[in-house]
N, CA, C and O of each residue as an XYZ file, in Angstrom:
416
protein
N       9.119     -7.412    -19.562
C       9.832     -6.497    -18.834
C       8.657     -6.363    -18.346
O       7.567     -6.180    -18.889
N       9.072     -6.507    -16.914
C       7.967     -6.559    -15.650
C       6.868     -5.245    -15.466
O       6.962     -4.085    -15.865
N       6.036     -5.780    -14.865
C       4.619     -4.525    -14.849
C       5.817     -3.556    -13.670
O       6.608     -4.008    -12.843
N       5.509     -2.118    -14.048
C       5.703     -1.631    -12.842
C       4.001     -1.137    -11.789
O       2.973     -0.474    -11.926
N       4.641     -1.946    -10.863
C       2.743     -1.064     -9.984
C       3.393      0.367     -9.305
O       4.459      0.960     -9.137
N       1.298      0.502     -8.935
C       1.364      1.958     -8.087
C       0.879      1.542     -6.412
O      -0.132      0.863     -6.230
N       1.392      1.842     -5.712
C       0.773      1.968     -4.246
C       0.492      3.280     -4.025
O       0.716      4.314     -4.654
N      -0.239      2.928     -2.630
C      -0.587      4.335     -2.054
C      -0.228      3.776     -0.775
O      -0.016      2.565     -0.838
N      -0.112      4.231      0.229
C       0.239      4.400      1.502
C      -0.472      6.058      1.846
O      -0.127      7.128      1.344
N      -1.697      5.764      2.999
C      -2.639      6.380      3.180
C      -2.467      6.461      4.999
O      -2.325      5.463      5.706
N      -2.523      7.888      5.505
C      -2.622      7.660      6.963
C      -3.086      9.184      7.688
O      -3.905      9.871      7.078
N      -2.985      9.271      7.923
C      -4.218     10.895      9.019
C      -3.709     11.604      8.028
O      -4.018     11.537      6.838
N      -2.729     12.454      8.660
C      -2.040     13.281      8.167
C      -0.812     12.985      7.103
O      -0.379     14.022      6.600
N      -0.167     11.774      6.662
C       0.563     11.556      5.476
C       2.309     12.026      5.511
O       3.120     12.260      4.614
N       2.397     12.024      7.118
C       3.563     12.441      7.463
C       4.404     11.469      8.091
O       4.984     10.717      7.308
N       4.609     11.300      9.290
C       6.347     10.605      9.843
C       5.490      8.921      9.938
O       6.304      8.004      9.821
N       3.720      8.362     10.165
C       3.847      7.303     10.351
C       3.794      6.205      8.731
O       4.295      5.106      8.493
N       2.768      7.345      7.709
C       3.062      7.035      6.740
C       4.067      6.947      5.556
O       3.934      6.203      4.585
N       5.373      8.051      5.835
C       6.936      7.811      5.540
C       7.695      6.818      5.703
O       8.496      6.362      4.887
N       7.322      6.215      7.446
C       8.349      5.230      7.747
C       7.822      3.891      7.169
O       8.578      2.923      7.259
N       6.344      3.691      6.457
C       5.487      2.825      5.938
C       6.518      2.646      4.807
O       7.303      1.698      4.766
N       6.469      3.382      4.123
C       6.722      3.900      2.511
C       8.086      3.354      2.359
O       8.236      2.574      1.419
N       9.195      3.636      3.166
C      10.581      3.168      3.761
C      10.584      1.938      3.690
O      11.105      1.311      2.769
N       9.824      1.295      4.949
C       9.875     -0.186      5.148
C       9.758     -1.014      3.947
O      10.483     -1.968      3.666
N       8.250     -0.314      2.900
C       7.894     -1.168      2.132
C       8.830     -1.140      0.768
O       8.684     -2.079     -0.014
N       9.659     -0.240      0.492
C      10.121      0.072     -0.497
C      11.325     -0.843     -0.506
O      12.012     -1.460     -1.320
N      11.245     -0.628      0.804
C      12.802     -1.807      1.244
C      12.342     -3.525      1.011
O      13.025     -4.274      0.313
N      11.429     -3.848      1.525
C      10.393     -4.754      0.834
C      10.094     -4.991     -0.376
O       9.875     -6.120     -0.813
N      10.061     -4.088     -0.942
C       9.577     -4.219     -2.935
C      11.371     -4.437     -3.600
O      11.648     -5.074     -4.616
N      12.177     -3.859     -2.875
C      13.634     -4.055     -3.953
C      13.951     -5.561     -3.644
O      14.230     -6.460     -4.437
N      13.799     -5.603     -1.905
C      14.560     -7.191     -1.710
C      13.643     -8.188     -2.396
O      14.193     -9.287     -2.331
N      12.241     -8.289     -3.155
C      11.430     -9.566     -3.370
C      11.636     -9.046     -4.923
O      11.312     -9.856     -5.791
N      12.004     -8.127     -5.229
C      12.834     -7.811     -6.620
C      10.933     -6.691     -6.972
O      10.229     -7.432     -7.657
N      10.652     -6.189     -6.862
C       9.111     -5.875     -7.310
C       9.360     -4.704     -8.009
O       9.758     -3.883     -7.182
N       9.333     -4.330     -8.856
C       9.068     -2.943     -9.596
C       8.068     -2.334     -9.209
O       7.044     -2.667     -9.805
N       7.856     -0.960     -7.833
C       7.001      0.032     -7.906
C       7.054      1.269     -7.545
O       8.030      1.539     -6.846
N       6.282      2.190     -7.799
C       6.497      3.273     -7.469
C       5.409      3.301     -6.049
O       4.327      2.740     -6.221
N       5.669      3.930     -4.679
C       4.666      3.981     -3.371
C       4.761      5.736     -3.322
O       5.778      6.430     -3.305
N       3.605      6.079     -3.309
C       3.024      7.710     -2.624
C       2.123      7.625     -1.683
O       1.167      6.849     -1.688
N       2.409      8.454     -0.806
C       1.951      9.086      0.023
C       0.500      9.872      0.036
O       0.181     10.693     -0.825
N      -0.115      9.586      0.867
C      -1.239     10.240      0.953
C      -1.621     10.291      2.350
O      -1.120      9.592      3.231
N      -3.111     11.703      2.603
C      -3.452     11.558      3.506
C      -5.114     10.492      3.234
O      -5.542     10.201      2.117
N      -5.643     10.172      4.292
C      -6.620      9.122      4.152
C      -7.819      9.746      3.752
O      -8.729      8.995      3.401
N      -8.034     11.112      3.728
C      -9.008     11.413      3.563
C      -8.867     12.387      2.409
O      -9.591     13.372      2.254
N      -7.892     12.032      1.629
C      -7.779     12.617      0.180
C      -7.528     10.886     -0.505
O      -6.631     11.026     -1.336
N      -7.780     10.000     -0.487
C      -6.935      8.879     -0.950
C      -8.600      8.098     -2.290
O      -8.451      7.495     -3.353
N     -10.081      8.528     -1.510
C     -11.025      8.512     -2.350
C     -10.671      8.940     -3.782
O     -10.642      8.244     -4.797
N     -10.349     10.547     -3.594
C     -10.448     11.113     -5.631
C      -8.717     10.678     -5.715
O      -8.720      9.829     -6.607
N      -7.708     10.785     -5.386
C      -6.553      9.969     -5.817
C      -6.270      8.830     -6.823
O      -5.589      8.810     -7.848
N      -7.345      7.468     -5.923
C      -7.724      6.569     -6.184
C      -8.519      6.835     -7.639
O      -8.061      6.622     -8.762
N      -9.463      7.212     -7.392
C     -10.441      7.417     -9.067
C      -9.680      7.827     -9.525
O      -9.665      7.067    -10.494
N      -8.521      8.804     -9.782
C      -7.520      9.746    -10.842
C      -6.333      8.753    -11.129
O      -5.616      9.132    -12.056
N      -5.975      7.591    -10.551
C      -4.344      6.998    -10.343
C      -4.768      5.989    -10.831
O      -4.326      5.725    -11.949
N      -5.689      5.108    -10.266
C      -6.240      3.811    -10.120
C      -4.810      2.526     -9.919
O      -4.436      1.538    -10.549
N      -4.290      3.388     -8.454
C      -3.373      2.298     -8.080
C      -3.505      0.275     -7.753
O      -4.514     -0.419     -7.880
N      -2.426     -0.064     -7.425
C      -2.734     -1.815     -7.608
C      -2.909     -1.976     -6.371
O      -3.735     -2.771     -5.924
N      -2.131     -1.217     -5.628
C      -2.994     -1.476     -4.312
C      -2.749      0.008     -3.061
O      -2.063      1.012     -3.251
N      -3.643     -0.378     -1.729
C      -3.778      0.535     -1.032
C      -3.337      0.196      0.375
O      -4.075     -0.594      0.965
N      -2.451      0.568      0.916
C      -1.701      0.139      2.769
C      -1.883      1.501      3.319
O      -1.246      2.527      3.079
N      -3.485      1.173      4.578
C      -3.553      2.257      5.470
C      -3.088      2.035      6.261
O      -3.196      0.836      6.518
N      -2.333      2.750      7.166
C      -1.434      3.016      7.938
C      -2.142      3.322      9.797
O      -1.676      3.327     10.936
N      -3.623      3.559      9.073
C      -4.154      4.407     10.957
C      -5.538      4.088     10.601
O      -5.860      3.809      9.446
N      -6.422      4.129     11.655
C      -7.698      3.540     11.839
C      -7.873      2.701     11.576
O      -6.982      1.871     11.757
N      -9.530      2.141     10.761
C      -9.537      1.171     10.698
C      -9.017      0.690      8.855
O      -8.537      1.586      8.161
N      -9.171     -0.627      8.306
C      -8.341     -0.877      6.963
C      -9.499     -1.399      6.428
O      -9.815     -2.575      6.614
N     -10.417     -0.324      5.525
C     -11.977     -0.885      4.969
C     -11.105     -0.247      3.714
O      -9.988      0.253      3.586
N     -12.518     -0.617      2.648
C     -11.760     -0.233      1.446
C     -13.343      0.702      1.086
O     -13.987      0.615      0.041
N     -13.685      1.586      2.318
C     -15.184      2.407      2.366
C     -14.618      3.326      1.171
O     -13.508      3.811      1.392
N     -15.286      3.671     -0.205
C     -15.324      4.417     -0.649
C     -13.401      4.439     -1.794
O     -12.554      5.269     -2.125
N     -13.593      3.348     -1.911
C     -13.035      2.523     -2.720
C     -13.018      1.988     -3.579
O     -13.825      1.072     -3.414
N     -12.454      1.899     -4.823
C     -13.454      0.776     -5.520
C     -13.546     -0.986     -5.541
O     -12.529     -1.675     -5.457
N     -14.614     -1.435     -5.637
C     -14.238     -3.008     -5.139
C     -13.483     -3.548     -5.907
O     -13.438     -3.216     -7.091
N     -12.814     -4.392     -5.450
C     -11.410     -5.222     -5.881
C     -10.386     -4.829     -5.481
O      -9.545     -5.700     -5.256
N      -9.963     -3.228     -5.191
C      -8.654     -3.271     -4.721
C      -8.147     -3.631     -3.795
O      -8.766     -3.713     -2.734
N      -7.010     -3.919     -3.896
C      -6.726     -4.633     -3.054
C      -6.221     -3.391     -1.668
O      -5.664     -2.325     -1.929
N      -6.549     -3.816     -0.335
C      -6.446     -2.807      0.921
C      -5.627     -3.574      2.059
O      -5.989     -4.633      2.573
N      -4.294     -2.763      2.412
C      -3.703     -4.160      3.528
C      -3.009     -2.701      5.199
O      -2.364     -1.653      5.234
N      -3.470     -3.310      5.875
C      -3.248     -2.543      6.790
C      -1.352     -2.596      6.877
O      -0.687     -3.605      6.643
N      -0.683     -0.961      7.348
C       0.110     -0.554      7.141
C       0.806     -1.557      8.816
O       2.017     -1.536      9.032
N       0.236     -2.010      9.393
C       0.539     -1.839     11.111
C       1.833     -2.596     11.068
O       2.862     -2.129     11.556
N       1.765     -4.020     10.355
C       3.068     -4.715     10.507
C       4.484     -3.358      9.671
O       5.440     -2.600      9.835
N       3.867     -3.750      9.110
C       5.509     -1.925      8.760
C       5.813     -1.380      9.942
O       6.986     -1.043     10.104
N       4.833     -1.162     11.049
C       4.647      0.100     11.633
C       5.982     -0.290     13.054
O       6.978      0.146     13.631
N       5.063     -1.373     12.971
C       5.572     -2.284     14.309
C       6.785     -3.665     14.224
O       7.609     -4.048     15.054
N       6.483     -4.110     12.988
C       8.081     -4.626     12.740
C       7.842     -6.254     12.954
O       8.676     -7.153     12.838
N       5.773     -6.392     13.472
C       5.365     -7.876     13.548
C       4.797     -8.330     12.317
O       4.636     -7.834     11.201
N       4.585     -9.241     12.771
C       4.136    -10.140     11.200
C       4.525     -9.612      9.918
O       3.698     -9.989      9.087
N       5.617     -8.751      9.283
C       6.670     -8.735      8.281
C       6.422     -9.579      6.939
O       5.975     -9.167      5.868
N       6.864    -10.968      7.316
C       6.679    -12.377      6.461
C       5.444    -12.292      6.138
O       5.326    -12.366      4.915
N       4.058    -12.119      6.900
C       2.581    -12.450      6.474
C       2.544    -11.196      5.605
O       1.985    -11.420      4.532
N       2.885    -10.206      5.721
C       2.531     -9.024      5.293
C       2.829     -8.838      3.827
O       2.158     -8.664      2.810
N       4.655     -8.990      4.257
C       4.874     -9.731      2.277
C       4.674    -10.159      2.149
O       4.650     -9.971      0.933
N       3.914    -11.930      2.397
C       2.995    -12.440      1.238
C       1.906    -12.147      0.818
O       1.400    -12.627     -0.197
N       1.349    -11.224      1.630
C      -0.308    -10.877      1.614
C      -0.318     -9.821      0.000
O      -1.196     -9.642     -0.844
N       1.464     -9.172      0.169
C       1.244     -7.855     -0.601
C       1.397     -8.944     -1.889
O       0.520     -8.913     -2.752
N       2.770    -10.125     -2.044
C       2.595     -9.822     -3.666
C       1.355    -10.216     -3.575
O       0.683     -9.205     -3.779
N       0.714    -11.038     -3.400
C      -0.826    -12.146     -3.199
C      -1.628    -10.864     -4.238
O      -2.481    -10.771     -5.121
N      -0.812    -10.124     -3.537
C      -2.731     -8.881     -3.964
C      -2.387     -8.430     -5.563
O      -3.137     -8.330     -6.534
N      -0.541     -8.142     -5.378
C      -0.058     -7.384     -6.544
C      -0.700     -8.119     -7.922
O      -1.443     -7.782     -8.843
N       0.100     -9.430     -7.469
C       0.570    -10.436     -8.842
C      -1.073    -11.079     -9.590
O      -1.348    -11.198    -10.784
N      -1.961    -11.410     -8.335
C      -3.288    -11.643     -8.356
C      -4.149    -10.083     -9.472
O      -4.966    -10.031    -10.391
N      -3.573     -9.359     -8.900
C      -4.567     -8.114     -9.292
C      -3.981     -7.562    -10.650
O      -4.682     -7.368    -11.643
N      -2.972     -7.390    -10.603
C      -2.609     -7.078    -12.171
C      -0.558     -7.238    -12.597
O       0.577     -7.050    -12.160
N      -1.439     -7.757    -13.844
C      -0.626     -8.722    -14.616
C      -0.485     -8.099    -16.217
O       0.151     -8.721    -17.067
């Protein structure tokens, strides 16, 4: 059975932006046949949540995309392509690379 991945989508308020990105991300995951659970959170809560839940990937939709305060080696992607719909193919490639490299 294929691995089930866990992904956080984080933005400033865990409201509209991150839910839009989550919805579009779920469409990509389904199309690519990647089994993953996706949860939305606030950036301010991310470090504590990551410490306890250990996600396979974090997608940040606002501000600068860094892994500050997060474990080294945890892939962090910008959710901007899913908000603007520019660069979605490149995003999808980075998503697959991050998941396949990190967890098998």
